[in-house]
C-alpha positions in Angstrom: 2.8 -42.1 17.4 6.1 -40.4 16.5 4.9 -39.7 12.8 1.7 -38.6 13.7 3.3 -36.0 16.1 5.8 -35.0 13.4 2.9 -34.1 11.0 1.2 -32.5 13.5 4.3 -30.0 14.2 4.9 -29.6 10.5 1.3 -28.4 10.1 1.7 -25.9 12.8 5.0 -24.6 11.4 3.0 -24.3 8.1 0.2 -22.5 9.3 2.5 -20.1 11.2 4.5 -19.5 8.1 1.4 -18.7 5.9 0.5 -16.3 8.5 3.7 -14.4 8.6 3.5 -14.2 4.8 0.0 -13.2 4.8 0.8 -10.3 7.5 4.0 -9.0 5.2 2.0 -9.1 2.1 -0.8 -7.0 3.7 1.5 -4.5 5.1 3.2 -4.3 1.5 -0.2 -4.0 -0.2 -1.8 -1.4 1.9 1.4 0.8 1.3 1.1 0.4 -2.4 -2.3 1.2 -2.2 -2.0 4.3 -0.1 0.8 5.8 -2.6 -1.2 5.0 -5.5 -4.1 7.1 -3.8 -1.8 9.9 -3.2 -0.5 9.9 -6.6 -3.9 9.7 -8.3 -5.2 12.6 -6.0 -1.9 14.6 -7.1 -2.7 14.0 -10.8 -6.1 15.3 -10.2 -5.1 18.3 -8.9 -2.7 19.2 -11.8 0.8 18.1 -10.3 2.6 14.8 -10.8 4.2 12.6 -8.0 7.8 12.6 -7.6 9.9 11.8 -4.7 7.1 11.5 -2.4 5.8 14.9 -3.3 3.2 16.2 -5.5 5.2 18.7 -7.7 3.8 21.1 -10.4 5.0 20.7 -14.0 6.3 24.1 -14.3 8.8 23.4 -11.3 7.3 26.4 -9.2 7.1 24.1 -6.3 4.8 21.5 -4.5 0.7 21.0 -4.9 -1.2 20.7 -2.1 -3.4 17.6 -3.0 -5.2 17.0 0.4 -8.1 18.8 -1.2 -8.4 16.4 -4.2 -8.3 13.4 -1.4 -11.5 14.7 0.1 -13.4 16.6 -2.6 -14.4 13.5 -4.1 -11.9 13.6 -7.3 -9.8 10.8 -6.0 -10.5 7.2 -6.8 -11.9 5.4 -4.1 -9.6 2.2 -3.7 
C-alpha cells in the first residue's frame, strides 16, 4: 500500500509541476507575441522598434504606430 501512495504523490507532484511550467510559458509566449505585433506595426508605419519605442529612421522622434495596429496593416497573430 505504501508504494501505491508514494506513486500517487509523485503523480500529483508531476501534474503540479507541469501546470506551473505551462503557466510560466504561456506568460512568456504572450509577451513575446505582443512585442512582435508592436514591432511589426511600427515597421508598417515606417519606423523601427528600439528600446520599447517606435523610432523614426531620421532620428526626429517617435512614430505613433497605434493607427497601424488598427487599420489592418499589422499581422494578425
